[in-house]
C-alpha positions in Angstrom: 7.9 -26.5 -4.5 8.6 -24.3 -7.5 11.6 -26.2 -9.0 12.9 -24.8 -12.3 10.8 -21.6 -12.2 12.2 -18.0 -12.1 10.0 -15.4 -10.3 10.9 -11.8 -11.3 10.0 -9.4 -8.4 9.7 -5.7 -9.2 10.0 -3.6 -6.1 12.1 -1.1 -4.1 15.3 -3.0 -3.2 16.5 -6.3 -1.7 18.8 -7.3 1.1 20.5 -9.9 -1.0 22.7 -11.3 1.8 19.7 -12.1 4.0 19.5 -15.9 4.9 16.1 -16.0 3.3 18.0 -15.7 0.0 20.6 -18.3 0.7 21.0 -21.1 -1.9 21.9 -24.2 0.1 20.7 -27.2 -1.8 19.4 -25.0 -4.7 20.2 -26.2 -8.2 21.5 -23.7 -10.8 18.8 -21.7 -12.7 17.4 -23.2 -15.9 19.8 -23.2 -18.9 17.6 -20.7 -20.7 18.2 -18.1 -17.9 20.0 -15.1 -19.3 19.8 -12.6 -16.4 22.7 -10.7 -14.8 23.7 -9.6 -11.4 24.2 -5.9 -12.0 22.9 -3.9 -9.0 25.0 -1.5 -6.9 23.4 -2.8 -3.7 23.9 -6.5 -4.5 27.5 -7.8 -4.0 26.8 -11.2 -5.7 24.0 -13.5 -6.8 23.6 -17.2 -6.2 21.4 -20.1 -7.2 18.4 -18.6 -5.2 18.8 -14.9 -6.2 19.8 -15.5 -9.8 19.6 -11.9 -11.1 19.5 -8.3 -9.8 19.1 -5.1 -11.8 18.4 -1.5 -10.9 16.3 1.0 -12.9 16.0 3.9 -10.5 19.4 5.6 -10.6 18.0 8.6 -12.4 15.3 9.0 -9.8 17.6 9.6 -6.8 19.7 12.4 -5.5 23.2 11.7 -6.8 24.5 12.2 -3.2 22.5 9.1 -2.2 24.2 6.8 -4.8 24.1 3.5 -3.0 20.5 2.2 -2.8 19.5 1.0 0.6 18.1 -2.5 0.8 14.3 -2.1 0.6 12.1 -3.4 3.3 9.2 -3.7 0.9 11.1 -5.6 -1.8 12.9 -7.9 0.7 9.6 -8.8 2.3 7.8 -9.4 -0.9 10.6 -11.5 -2.4 10.9 -13.7 0.7 7.1 -14.3 0.7 7.2 -15.5 -2.9 10.2 -17.8 -2.8 12.3 -17.3 0.3 14.5 -20.1 1.6 13.2 -21.6 4.9 14.9 -19.9 7.8 14.2 -20.1 11.5 13.4 -16.6 12.9 15.2 -15.1 15.8 15.4 -16.9 19.2 14.5 -20.2 17.8 11.0 -19.1 16.7 8.9 -20.1 13.7 10.4 -21.3 10.4 9.8 -18.6 7.8 9.5 -19.9 4.3 8.4 -18.6 0.9 5.4 -20.1 -0.8 7.7 -21.6 -3.5 11.0 -22.2 -1.6 12.6 -24.1 -4.5 11.9 -21.4 -7.1 14.6 -18.9 -8.2 14.3 -15.2 -7.7 15.3 -12.3 -10.0 15.0 -8.8 -8.5 14.4 -5.6 -10.5 14.5 -2.4 -8.5 11.9 0.0 -9.9 10.9 2.1 -6.9 13.0 4.6 -4.9 12.4 7.6 -2.7 8.9 8.7 -3.3 7.6 5.6 -5.0 7.4 3.9 -8.3 7.2 5.6 -11.7 6.1 4.0 -15.0 9.3 4.3 -17.0 11.5 2.1 -14.7 8.7 -0.4 -14.4 8.3 -0.6 -18.2 12.1 -1.0 -18.8 12.3 -3.6 -16.0 9.6 -5.7 -17.5 11.3 -5.6 -20.9 14.6 -6.7 -19.2 12.9 -9.4 -17.2 11.3 -10.9 -20.4 14.7 -10.9 -22.1 16.3 -12.5 -19.1 13.8 -15.4 -19.2 11.6 -15.0 -16.1 8.5 -17.3 -15.9 6.5 -15.1 -13.5 6.4 -11.4 -12.8 5.4 -10.3 -9.2 4.4 -6.6 -9.0 3.4 -5.3 -5.5 2.9 -1.8 -7.1 0.6 -0.2 -9.5 -1.4 2.8 -10.7 -4.8 3.0 -9.0 -5.6 6.4 -10.5 -7.8 4.8 -13.1 -6.0 5.9 -16.2 -7.0 4.1 -19.4 -5.1 1.1 -20.6 -3.8 3.1 -23.6 -2.3 5.7 -21.3 -0.4 3.3 -19.1 2.8 1.8 -20.5 2.8 -0.8 -17.6 -0.3 -2.3 -19.2 1.5 -2.6 -22.5 4.5 -4.1 -20.7 2.4 -6.8 -19.0 0.7 -7.6 -22.3 4.1 -8.2 -23.8 4.8 -10.5 -20.9 1.6 -12.6 -21.5 2.4 -12.7 -25.3 5.7 -14.4 -24.2 4.0 -16.8 -21.9 5.0 -15.1 -18.7 2.4 -15.0 -15.9 1.8 -11.6 -14.3 0.6 -11.2 -10.7 -0.1 -7.8 -9.2 -1.5 -6.2 -6.1 -5.1 -4.9 -6.2 -4.2 -1.9 -4.1 -4.9 -0.7 -0.6 -7.8 1.8 -1.1 -10.6 -0.4 0.2 -13.4 -0.7 1.0 -14.1 2.1 -1.5 -16.0 0.6 -4.5 -14.1 0.9 -7.9 -10.7 1.4 -6.2 -9.1 -1.8 -7.7 -5.7 -1.3 -9.5 -3.9 -3.5 -12.0 -7.2 -4.5 -13.6 -6.2 -5.6 -17.1 -7.8 -9.0 -17.8 -4.5 -10.7 -18.6 -3.1 -9.9 -15.1 -4.0 -11.9 -11.9 -5.2 -9.1 -9.6 -4.8 -10.0 -6.0 -6.7 -8.7 -2.9 -5.8 -9.3 0.7 -7.4 -11.6 3.2 -6.9 -12.0 6.9 -7.7 -14.8 9.4 -9.5 -13.6 12.5 -12.0 -15.0 15.0 -14.9 -15.7 14.8 -14.7 -15.8 11.0 -11.9 -18.0 9.7 -11.2 -15.7 6.7 -12.0 -12.1 6.0 -11.2 -9.8 3.1 -9.1 -7.0 4.7 -10.9 -3.7 4.9 -8.0 -1.9 3.1 -8.1 -4.4 0.2 -9.2 -2.4 -3.0 -12.6 -3.3 -4.4 -14.1 -3.7 -7.8 -15.7 -3.0 -10.1 -12.9 -2.1 -12.5 -13.1 1.4 -13.9 -11.1 0.5 -17.0 -11.7 -3.0 -18.3 -15.2 -2.7 -19.6 -16.7 -5.5 -17.5 -14.2 -8.1 -16.4 -14.6 -9.1 -12.8 -11.8 -7.7 -10.5 -10.1 -8.5 -8.2 -9.5 -12.1 -9.3 -8.5 -13.7 -6.0 -7.6 -12.9 -2.4 -4.5 -14.2 -0.6 -3.0 -13.7 2.9 -2.1 -10.1 3.4 -2.5 -9.2 7.0 0.4 -9.5 9.6 2.5 -11.6 7.2 5.9 -12.6 8.8 8.7 -12.4 6.3 12.2 -11.1 5.8 13.2 -7.5 6.2 16.8 -6.0 5.8 19.2 -7.3 8.5 20.0 -5.3 11.5 23.1 -5.4 13.7 21.4 -8.0 15.8 21.3 -10.5 12.9 18.7 -11.8 10.4 15.5 -9.8 10.6 11.9 -10.6 10.1 8.8 -8.5 10.5 5.0 -8.7 10.1 3.6 -6.4 7.4 0.2 -6.0 5.9 -1.1 -5.0 2.5 -2.0 -6.4 -0.9 1.7 -6.0 -1.5 2.0 -9.1 0.7 -0.8 -10.9 -1.0 0.5 -10.6 -4.5 3.8 -12.5 -3.8 1.8 -15.2 -2.1 0.0 -15.7 -5.4 3.3 -15.4 -7.4 4.6 -18.3 -5.3 1.4 -20.3 -5.9 1.8 -19.6 -9.7 5.3 -21.0 -9.5 4.1 -24.2 -7.9 1.6 -24.6 -10.7 4.1 -23.7 -13.4 6.6 -26.2 -12.0 4.0 -28.9 -12.0 2.6 -27.9 -15.5 5.5 -26.2 -17.4 3.5 -26.0 -20.7 0.5 -24.2 -19.2 -0.3 -20.7 -20.4 -0.7 -17.7 -18.1 -4.5 -17.9 -18.6 -4.6 -21.6 -17.7 -2.6 -20.9 -14.5 -4.9 -18.0 -13.6 -7.9 -20.2 -14.2 -6.5 -23.0 -12.0 -6.1 -20.5 -9.2 -9.5 -19.0 -9.5 -11.7 -22.0 -10.1 -10.4 -23.9 -7.0 -10.6 -21.0 -4.6 -12.5 -21.2 -1.3 -15.6 -19.1 -1.3 -16.4 -19.1 2.5 -15.0 -15.7 3.0 -16.4 -12.7 5.0 -16.0 -9.0 4.4 -14.7 -6.6 7.0 -18.2 -6.4 8.6 -18.5 -10.2 9.0 -21.1 -10.6 6.2 -20.4 -12.9 3.3 -17.9 -11.2 1.0 -19.1 -10.2 -2.5 -17.2 -10.8 -5.6 -16.0 -7.2 -5.9 -14.2 -7.8 -2.5 -12.9 -11.3 -2.9 -12.9 -12.1 -6.6 -13.3 -15.9 -7.0 -12.4 -16.4 -3.3 -9.4 -17.3 -1.1 -6.6 -19.1 -2.9 -6.2 -22.9 -2.2 -2.7 -23.8 -3.4 -3.1 -27.6 -3.1 -6.3 -27.7 -5.2 -4.9 -25.2 -7.7 -2.3 -27.6 -8.9 -5.0 -30.1 -9.9 -8.0 -28.0 -11.1 -9.6 -30.6 -13.4 -10.5 -28.1 -16.2 -9.2 -24.7 -17.2 -10.5 -21.7 -19.1 -7.7 -20.9 -21.5 -7.2 -17.7 -23.5 -4.6 -17.0 -26.2 -3.0 -13.6 -26.0 -4.4 -12.7 -29.4 -7.9 -13.0 -28.1 -7.4 -9.9 -26.0 -7.0 -7.8 -29.1 -10.6 -7.7 -30.4 -11.6 -7.1 -26.7 -9.4 -4.0 -26.6 -11.0 -2.9 -29.9 -14.4 -3.4 -28.2 -13.4 -1.0 -25.4 -13.5 1.8 -28.0 -9.8 2.4 -28.3 -8.5 3.7 -31.6 -6.2 1.6 -33.8 -3.2 3.7 -32.7 -4.1 3.2 -29.0 -4.6 -0.6 -29.4 -1.4 -0.9 -31.3 0.5 0.9 -28.5 -0.9 -1.6 -26.0 -0.1 -4.7 -28.0 3.3 -3.6 -29.4 5.5 -5.4 -30.5 2.7 -7.6 -31.8 1.8 -6.9 -35.4 -0.3 -3.7 -35.9 -4.1 -4.3 -36.3 -7.1 -2.5 -37.7 -10.1 -2.8 -35.4 -12.5 -2.3 -38.3 -11.1 -5.6 -39.9 -12.1 -7.8 -36.9 -15.3 -8.6 -35.0 -15.0 -6.9 -31.6 -15.3 -8.9 -28.4 -17.4 -7.7 -25.5 -15.7 -8.0 -22.1 -18.4 -10.6 -21.0 -17.3 -12.9 -23.9 -13.6 -13.2 -23.0 -13.0 -16.8 -22.0 -12.3 -15.9 -18.4 -13.1 -18.1 -15.4 -15.4 -15.4 -14.0 -18.5 -14.1 -15.7 -19.9 -10.5 -15.4 -23.1 -9.4 -17.0 -25.3 -6.4 -17.0 -29.1 -6.8 -17.1 -31.2 -3.8 -18.1 -34.8 -3.1 -19.1 -33.8 -3.4 -22.8 -31.7 -6.4 -22.2 -33.3 -8.5 -19.4 -31.4 -11.7 -20.6 -27.8 -12.0 -21.4 -26.0 -15.1 -22.8 -22.3 -15.8 -22.6 -20.2 -18.6 -24.1 -17.3 -20.3 -22.5 -14.8 -23.0 -23.5 -13.1 -25.3 -21.0 -10.1 -27.7 -21.5 -9.9 -31.0 -19.7 -6.6 -31.1 -17.8 -7.8 -34.0 -15.5 -8.2 -37.6 -16.4 -9.6 -39.0 -19.6 -13.2 -40.1 -19.2 -14.1 -37.3 -16.9 -17.8 -36.2 -16.7 -18.9 -32.9 -15.2 -22.4 -31.7 -14.3 -23.3 -28.1 -13.9 -24.4 -27.1 -10.4 -25.9 -23.5 -10.4 -26.7 -21.2 -7.6 -28.6 -18.0 -8.3 -30.2 -15.2 -6.3 -34.0 -14.8 -6.1 -35.5 -13.2 -9.1 -32.7 -14.2 -11.5 -32.4 -17.5 -13.4 -29.0 -18.9 -14.6 -29.3 -21.6 -17.3 -26.3 -23.7 -18.5 -26.5 -25.6 -21.8 -25.4 -28.3 -22.1 -25.7 -29.2 -18.4 -23.2 -32.0 -18.7 -19.7 -32.1 -20.2 -18.0 -35.4 -21.1 -14.3 -35.7 -21.9 -12.9 -38.8 -23.6 -9.3 -37.4 -23.7 -7.0 -35.2 -21.8 -6.7 -31.7 -23.4 -10.1 -32.1 -25.0 -12.2 -28.9 -25.2 -15.9 -28.4 -24.7 -18.1 -25.3 -24.9 -21.2 -24.2 -23.1 -23.5 -21.3 -22.9 -24.7 -19.5 -19.8 -27.9 -17.4 -19.9 -28.6 -15.0 -17.1 -32.2 -13.7 -17.1 -34.3 -11.6 -14.8 -37.6 -13.0 -13.8 -40.4 -10.5 -14.8 -42.2 -8.6 -12.0 -39.7 -9.6 -9.3 -38.1 -6.9 -7.1 -34.4 -7.7 -6.8 -32.6 -7.5 -3.5 -29.8 -5.3 -4.9 -28.5 -3.8 -8.1 -25.4 -6.0 -7.8 -26.1 -9.7 -7.4 -23.8 -12.8 -7.1 -24.4 -16.2 -8.6 -22.2 -19.2 -9.3 -21.6 -22.1 -11.6 -19.7 -25.2 -10.4 -18.8 -27.9 -12.8 -18.7 -31.0 -10.6 -17.1 -34.4 -11.3 -16.2 -37.3 -9.0 -12.8 -35.6 -8.5 -13.2 -31.9 -8.9 -15.4 -28.9 -8.5 -14.6 -26.1 -11.0 -16.3 -22.9 -9.8 -17.0 -19.7 -11.7 -18.3 -16.5 -10.0 -21.1 -14.7 -11.9 -21.4 -11.0 -11.0 -24.8 -9.6 -12.2 -25.4 -5.9 -12.5 -29.2 -5.3 -12.6 -30.3 -1.7 -13.0 -33.9 -1.3 -14.2 
């Protein structure tokens, strides 16, 4: 349940003495942990809350020196990795998704919100401390370019160090193009709710794709529970407190907890492999706020399925270096790219072959068909993380008027960690009137044990 994993939460404060952060039965943090308990609102840390730092002192009025425990940060932290606690009056047991994971808290928001400088410094500190996962229920949804956002650079540094980054998609739905935290190396999380008669809906407030910044990588990536989520809030005189809150701020720590479960089970997996496991095992029977089947710009790959995500069968892996020619392909200057990837060695985009967004080895596929380009081919590589001797066959579903062809149609793996490549060609049938200028298709690689699904988002403007 998350053993040996440290989740770093960036938020507005934490009630460290809340029973949800008690450490009964918790082992000490991993030996590599270097974090400190240095926060004016946290008297002491323990084996659950293994670090606490504050980066907002310069943002506040000096008269309000002692930071109040944050409702938002307490709630998010307990969703990710809270200790199981029975709520008031003998009610339900409230537990985090990864109750055996450790928490480290970094206060980056105060007063009027979160600003970039504290977030950037907190990420740098968290990486030096040795976190495994960063959970960020915050973000800039004003659509600034990656080169203008130091938080993008900070999260790239995290992925370079093998740290998984999970962030909220934002609460500006259902407006198209409102999704925040849309860098391809981040898991971007929308919010779902459970309501009758539909078992799962994308919340109306959950921000929607497409991304305005990333050049054609499908966002959000996934949805997770984010409506009326019961979790810890700062204690009142009546004792331990719990409250139900809603937002993608609640969904993101759900996914941080799921990532901790996967990281604990597979310590050597890269951030991209963990992200792939979450996306390719998601449940796709999700409705939007109107009750109609949800599109990919609302739900990403679908609703997270934690049990399946731990055993995905195959993963789409990406090394951090592969994002660099993609950034060059977005048209950024050498200086802008080097600002994003620092402290990685400086690069010259002219010296490398640029990568189109569609060709990043992501679990999702997004293509644009036009009159000049009625067929588009993309290449993907998968890694077998299931049993040796696994055989997968491609099962394709496509909308009327569009064909999706996968070559080869069968993948055979003799060994664990063996890789295989395939090509997907999406083509518009001539003379057919399409139902919409945005269409959804899907590939599922199916074996006896697994179904590894990839959403295909097709923009068709003729």
